C-alpha positions as CSV (number, residue, x, y, z in Angstrom):
1,M,15.3,7.0,-1.0
2,A,14.2,8.7,-4.2
3,T,13.0,12.3,-4.3
4,T,10.3,13.9,-6.3
5,S,10.8,16.9,-8.6
6,R,10.0,19.1,-5.7
7,G,12.8,17.6,-3.6
8,R,10.5,15.6,-1.3
9,A,11.3,12.1,-0.1
10,Q,9.3,9.3,-1.7
11,D,8.9,6.1,0.2
12,R,7.9,3.2,-2.0
13,A,8.1,0.7,0.9
14,K,4.8,2.1,2.3
15,V,1.1,2.0,1.2
16,A,-0.8,5.1,1.9
17,G,-4.3,3.7,2.8
18,G,-5.9,7.1,2.3
19,Q,-4.6,7.6,-1.3
20,D,-7.0,6.0,-3.7
21,H,-4.3,5.5,-6.5
22,E,-2.0,3.6,-4.1
23,V,-4.8,1.4,-2.9
24,R,-6.0,0.7,-6.5
25,Y,-2.4,-0.1,-7.5
26,E,-1.9,-2.6,-4.6
27,A,-5.3,-4.2,-5.2
28,K,-4.7,-4.7,-8.9
29,K,-1.2,-6.1,-8.2
30,E,-2.4,-8.5,-5.6
31,G,-5.7,-9.4,-7.4
32,V,-7.9,-8.4,-4.5
33,S,-10.5,-5.6,-3.8
34,K,-9.7,-2.1,-2.6
35,D,-11.6,-2.8,0.6
36,T,-9.3,-5.8,1.3
37,V,-6.2,-3.6,0.9
38,K,-7.6,-0.9,3.1
39,T,-8.5,-3.5,5.8
40,A,-4.9,-5.0,5.5
41,V,-3.4,-1.5,5.9
42,K,-5.5,-0.9,9.0
43,S,-4.6,-4.2,10.7
44,A,-0.9,-4.5,9.6
45,G,0.2,-0.9,9.3
46,N,1.4,0.8,6.1
47,S,4.5,-1.2,5.4
48,R,4.1,-2.7,1.9
49,K,5.6,-6.0,2.9
50,K,3.3,-6.4,5.9
51,V,0.3,-5.4,3.9
52,E,1.2,-8.0,1.2
53,A,1.7,-10.7,3.9
54,E,-1.7,-9.8,5.5
55,I,-3.4,-10.1,2.1
56,G,-1.7,-13.5,1.6
57,R,-3.1,-14.8,4.8
58,R,-6.7,-14.3,3.7
């Protein structure tokens, strides 16, 4: 797992639904709206793979 300049662990395998920049990035990457990503995070959890699978089902 990568660390930031402050020494904190960074987990790229998760989507922080409360972080606008992460939701925006995932929405642009998947070609969906931010609301769709937020809904997927709420229903599937914050695992990036699960969120992408949830978006793919819609």
